[in-house]
C-alpha positions as CSV (number, residue, x, y, z in Angstrom):
1,X,6.9,-28.1,5.0
2,X,3.5,-26.9,3.9
3,X,3.7,-24.0,6.3
4,X,7.0,-23.0,4.8
5,X,5.5,-23.2,1.3
6,X,2.5,-21.2,2.3
7,X,4.6,-18.5,3.9
8,X,6.8,-18.4,0.8
9,X,3.7,-17.9,-1.4
10,X,2.6,-15.0,0.9
11,X,6.0,-13.4,0.8
12,X,6.3,-13.7,-3.0
13,X,2.8,-12.2,-3.4
14,X,3.5,-9.3,-1.1
15,X,6.8,-8.6,-2.8
16,X,5.2,-8.5,-6.3
17,X,2.4,-6.3,-5.0
18,X,4.8,-4.1,-3.1
19,X,6.8,-3.4,-6.2
20,X,3.6,-3.0,-8.3
21,X,2.0,-0.6,-5.9
22,X,5.2,1.4,-5.7
23,X,5.6,1.7,-9.4
24,X,2.0,2.6,-10.0
25,X,2.1,5.2,-7.2
26,X,5.2,6.8,-8.7
27,X,3.6,6.7,-12.1
28,X,0.4,8.3,-10.8
29,X,2.4,10.9,-8.9
30,X,4.2,11.6,-12.3
31,X,7.6,10.7,-10.8
32,X,8.3,8.9,-14.1
33,X,8.4,11.7,-16.7
34,X,9.2,9.6,-19.8
35,X,7.7,6.3,-18.6
36,X,7.0,3.4,-20.8
37,X,3.5,3.2,-22.2
38,X,3.5,-0.6,-21.4
39,X,3.4,0.1,-17.7
40,X,-0.3,-0.8,-17.6
41,X,0.3,-4.1,-19.4
42,X,3.2,-5.0,-17.1
43,X,1.2,-3.9,-14.1
44,X,-1.6,-6.3,-15.1
45,X,0.9,-9.1,-15.7
46,X,2.5,-8.6,-12.3
47,X,-0.9,-8.5,-10.6
48,X,-1.9,-11.7,-12.4
49,X,1.3,-13.4,-11.2
50,X,0.7,-12.2,-7.6
51,X,-2.9,-13.7,-7.8
52,X,-1.4,-17.1,-8.8
53,X,0.4,-17.1,-5.5
54,X,-2.5,-15.8,-3.3
55,X,-5.4,-14.1,-5.0
56,X,-7.2,-12.8,-2.0
57,X,-4.0,-11.2,-0.7
58,X,-3.2,-9.6,-4.0
59,X,-6.7,-8.3,-4.5
60,X,-7.1,-6.9,-1.0
61,X,-3.6,-5.2,-1.0
62,X,-4.3,-3.6,-4.4
63,X,-7.8,-2.4,-3.6
64,X,-6.6,-1.1,-0.2
65,X,-3.8,0.8,-1.9
66,X,-6.3,2.2,-4.4
67,X,-8.8,3.2,-1.7
68,X,-6.1,4.8,0.6
69,X,-4.6,6.5,-2.4
70,X,-8.0,8.2,-2.9
71,X,-7.9,9.4,0.8
72,X,-5.7,12.3,-0.2
73,X,-8.3,13.5,-2.8
74,X,-11.4,11.8,-1.5
75,X,-14.0,14.3,-2.9
76,X,-12.6,14.3,-6.4
77,X,-15.1,12.8,-9.0
78,X,-13.6,9.7,-10.6
79,X,-14.1,8.1,-14.0
80,X,-17.3,6.3,-13.0
81,X,-18.9,9.5,-11.9
82,X,-18.5,8.6,-8.2
83,X,-16.5,10.6,-5.7
84,X,-13.4,8.9,-4.2
85,X,-15.1,8.1,-0.9
86,X,-18.1,6.6,-2.6
87,X,-16.0,4.4,-4.7
88,X,-13.9,3.4,-1.7
89,X,-17.0,2.4,0.3
90,X,-18.3,0.4,-2.7
91,X,-15.0,-1.5,-3.0
92,X,-14.8,-2.3,0.7
93,X,-18.4,-3.7,0.6
94,X,-17.5,-5.8,-2.4
95,X,-14.4,-7.1,-0.7
96,X,-16.3,-7.9,2.5
97,X,-18.9,-9.8,0.6
98,X,-16.5,-12.0,-1.4
99,X,-13.3,-12.2,0.7
100,X,-12.6,-13.1,4.3
101,X,-13.0,-9.9,6.5
102,X,-9.7,-10.6,8.3
103,X,-7.9,-10.6,4.9
104,X,-9.7,-7.3,4.0
105,X,-9.1,-5.4,7.2
106,X,-5.5,-6.6,7.7
107,X,-4.6,-5.5,4.2
108,X,-6.3,-2.2,4.7
109,X,-4.4,-1.6,8.0
110,X,-1.1,-2.7,6.4
111,X,-1.5,-0.3,3.5
112,X,-2.4,2.5,6.0
113,X,0.7,1.7,8.1
114,X,2.9,1.7,5.0
115,X,1.4,5.0,3.8
116,X,2.1,6.6,7.1
117,X,5.7,5.2,7.3
118,X,6.2,6.5,3.7
119,X,5.0,10.0,4.8
120,X,7.3,9.9,7.8
121,X,10.3,9.0,5.6
122,X,9.3,11.6,2.9
123,X,8.6,14.4,5.4
124,X,11.4,16.7,4.4
125,X,10.9,16.2,0.7
126,X,7.1,16.7,1.0
127,X,7.5,19.8,3.1
128,X,10.0,21.3,0.6
129,X,7.7,20.6,-2.4
130,X,4.4,21.3,-0.5
131,X,3.0,17.7,-1.1
132,X,0.3,16.1,0.9
133,X,1.7,14.3,3.9
134,X,0.1,13.0,7.1
135,X,3.0,14.3,9.2
136,X,2.6,17.8,7.8
137,X,-1.2,17.6,8.3
138,X,-1.4,16.2,11.8
139,X,2.1,16.2,13.4
140,X,4.7,13.5,13.9
141,X,3.5,12.6,17.5
142,X,-0.1,12.1,16.4
143,X,0.9,10.1,13.3
144,X,3.2,7.8,15.4
145,X,0.3,7.1,17.9
146,X,-2.0,6.2,15.0
147,X,0.5,4.0,13.3
148,X,1.2,2.1,16.6
149,X,-2.6,1.6,17.1
150,X,-2.9,0.3,13.5
151,X,0.1,-2.0,14.1
152,X,-1.5,-3.4,17.2
153,X,-4.7,-4.1,15.4
154,X,-2.9,-5.8,12.5
155,X,-0.8,-8.0,14.9
156,X,-4.1,-9.4,16.1
157,X,-5.4,-9.9,12.6
158,X,-2.4,-11.3,10.7
159,X,1.1,-10.9,12.2
160,X,2.8,-12.8,9.4
161,X,1.4,-10.6,6.7
162,X,2.3,-7.5,8.7
163,X,5.9,-8.6,9.2
164,X,6.4,-9.6,5.5
165,X,4.7,-6.4,4.3
166,X,6.9,-4.2,6.4
167,X,10.0,-6.2,5.4
168,X,9.2,-5.7,1.7
169,X,8.3,-2.0,2.2
170,X,11.6,-1.1,4.0
171,X,13.6,-3.2,1.5
172,X,12.1,-1.3,-1.4
173,X,12.8,2.0,0.4
174,X,16.4,1.0,1.0
175,X,16.9,0.0,-2.6
176,X,15.2,3.2,-3.9
177,X,17.0,5.5,-1.6
178,X,20.4,3.9,-1.9
179,X,20.7,2.8,1.8
180,X,20.1,4.0,5.3
181,X,22.2,7.1,5.0
182,X,19.6,9.0,3.0
183,X,17.1,8.6,5.8
184,X,19.3,10.2,8.4
């Protein structure tokens, strides 16, 4: 019974974080033209609720998404005056000092896997609108090899978190795209 409850807490946390990261990513990419100004407030509220379920998971997923989001513009100077890669390294060090390294690395690999799957699914759209995309940059075969390697690493680190994260990611994609037909 305790294992079921623990897994439910993980699934709920991942679901909340998946939706939050998706909304913030779309907001950052300016996909919401007339978005509500309260998105920051609701984002913090959602993050807080996710932390109630499993704080280390919510924190590592959010920071991993933030760091990986900076990959696409890693040399840009950020608000604190640091470049993206400098801020990313600092955040990874802070996480590794205060959070279990397995939690940190499994979250990092999961967000990388999801980012790559997202680029695979968005390939045609990104090509049409000249957006940054790993498939366009490196090729589909190379990207598939990398994602398989990351999946194998993550299976060794935390298979439950990987399965739940991919389940949530593909569910969000299906809902957003109106079903499987849009992918084909």
